[in-house]
Backbone as JSON, one array per atom type, in Angstrom:
{
  "sequence": "XXXXXXXXXXXXXXXXXXXXXXXXXXXXXXXXXXXXXXXXXXXXXXXXXXXX",
  "N": [[-4.86, -17.91, -3.56], [-5.14, -18.43, -6.97], [-7.61, -17.53, -9.28], [-9.09, -18.27, -12.29], [-10.49, -15.84, -14.02], [-11.81, -15.95, -16.42], [-12.85, -18.46, -16.58], [-14.24, -19.17, -14.24], [-17.46, -19.47, -12.73], [-18.35, -18.21, -10.56], [-18.84, -15.23, -9.15], [-18.9, -11.89, -7.79], [-20.07, -8.54, -7.57], [-18.91, -5.77, -5.94], [-19.08, -2.62, -4.66], [-18.52, -1.59, -7.19], [-16.44, -3.17, -8.09], [-15.32, -6.27, -9.41], [-15.28, -9.46, -8.01], [-13.78, -12.64, -7.97], [-14.37, -16.12, -7.5], [-13.39, -19.42, -6.39], [-15.24, -21.35, -5.8], [-18.71, -22.05, -4.94], [-18.96, -22.17, -2.21], [-16.83, -20.62, -1.21], [-17.59, -18.13, -2.27], [-20.06, -17.71, -0.96], [-19.2, -17.67, 1.72], [-17.64, -15.35, 1.68], [-19.62, -13.43, 1.06], [-21.2, -13.59, 3.34], [-19.48, -12.6, 5.21], [-17.06, -13.76, 6.05], [-15.38, -16.58, 7.6], [-15.68, -16.51, 10.35], [-17.94, -15.09, 10.75], [-17.81, -12.36, 11.0], [-17.92, -9.05, 9.62], [-16.33, -8.38, 6.56], [-13.74, -6.18, 5.89], [-13.16, -4.42, 3.08], [-10.57, -3.56, 0.98], [-9.42, -4.08, -1.56], [-6.91, -5.0, -4.0], [-7.22, -4.41, -7.5], [-8.58, -7.07, -9.46], [-6.72, -8.89, -11.7], [-5.37, -10.47, -14.67], [-2.72, -10.18, -14.93], [-1.02, -11.02, -12.98], [0.03, -13.47, -13.35]],
  "CA": [[-5.28, -18.81, -4.61], [-5.44, -17.77, -8.23], [-8.85, -17.97, -9.91], [-9.16, -17.83, -13.69], [-11.74, -15.08, -14.15], [-12.48, -16.32, -17.67], [-13.44, -19.79, -16.45], [-15.09, -19.35, -13.06], [-18.83, -18.99, -12.82], [-18.65, -17.63, -9.26], [-18.34, -13.87, -9.03], [-19.76, -10.89, -7.18], [-19.64, -7.16, -7.76], [-19.02, -5.03, -4.7], [-18.59, -1.26, -4.79], [-18.04, -1.4, -8.55], [-15.33, -4.07, -8.39], [-15.72, -7.66, -9.56], [-14.48, -10.42, -7.26], [-13.93, -13.97, -8.55], [-14.24, -17.16, -6.48], [-13.13, -20.76, -6.88], [-16.39, -22.22, -5.55], [-19.87, -21.4, -4.34], [-18.72, -22.09, -0.76], [-15.99, -19.43, -0.98], [-18.39, -16.94, -2.55], [-21.03, -17.56, 0.12], [-18.46, -17.28, 2.91], [-17.28, -13.94, 1.48], [-20.84, -12.64, 1.14], [-21.65, -13.59, 4.73], [-18.55, -11.84, 6.03], [-15.92, -14.52, 6.54], [-15.66, -17.84, 8.3], [-16.05, -16.28, 11.75], [-19.2, -14.35, 10.79], [-17.6, -10.91, 11.08], [-17.93, -8.36, 8.34], [-15.03, -8.23, 5.93], [-13.42, -4.83, 5.43], [-12.55, -4.61, 1.78], [-9.77, -2.56, 0.32], [-8.62, -5.0, -2.37], [-6.27, -4.62, -5.25], [-8.04, -4.88, -8.61], [-8.32, -8.42, -9.93], [-6.25, -8.89, -13.09], [-4.65, -11.66, -15.09], [-1.33, -9.81, -15.07], [-0.25, -11.58, -11.88], [0.48, -14.82, -13.69]],
  "C": [[-5.61, -17.98, -5.85], [-6.71, -18.37, -8.81], [-8.87, -17.4, -11.32], [-10.5, -17.15, -13.91], [-12.49, -15.39, -15.43], [-13.23, -17.64, -17.55], [-14.42, -19.94, -15.29], [-16.49, -18.8, -13.3], [-19.27, -18.32, -11.51], [-18.01, -16.25, -9.16], [-19.38, -12.97, -8.38], [-19.19, -9.52, -7.48], [-19.93, -6.43, -6.47], [-18.35, -3.68, -4.88], [-17.91, -1.04, -6.15], [-16.88, -2.27, -8.95], [-15.84, -5.5, -8.47], [-14.74, -8.55, -8.83], [-14.81, -11.81, -7.78], [-13.62, -15.02, -7.49], [-14.05, -18.53, -7.12], [-14.34, -21.68, -6.71], [-17.53, -21.43, -4.96], [-19.69, -21.25, -2.83], [-17.87, -20.86, -0.44], [-16.77, -18.15, -1.23], [-19.38, -16.68, -1.42], [-20.35, -17.11, 1.41], [-18.08, -15.8, 2.83], [-18.49, -13.04, 1.64], [-21.31, -12.52, 2.59], [-20.67, -12.92, 5.69], [-17.41, -12.64, 6.62], [-16.33, -15.73, 7.35], [-16.06, -17.65, 9.75], [-17.31, -15.43, 11.89], [-19.04, -12.84, 10.9], [-17.62, -10.3, 9.68], [-16.51, -8.2, 7.83], [-14.86, -6.78, 5.52], [-12.63, -4.97, 4.14], [-11.81, -3.37, 1.31], [-8.84, -3.31, -0.62], [-7.91, -4.32, -3.53], [-7.19, -5.1, -6.37], [-7.61, -6.27, -9.07], [-7.9, -8.34, -11.39], [-5.61, -10.23, -13.4], [-3.16, -11.39, -15.22], [-0.43, -10.4, -14.0], [0.35, -12.94, -12.21], [1.89, -14.81, -14.22]]
}
């Protein structure tokens, strides 16, 4: 899902990288470690608008 980082009010900074979310539910799920409760291992690509 693409999230417009200029419009969303849901974001978190983790290890110096900013992550953008479509809703508070998605942000909370990510913070808690995923829908199954396990910790998420993060090695993401940087979030940019160049993917459009």
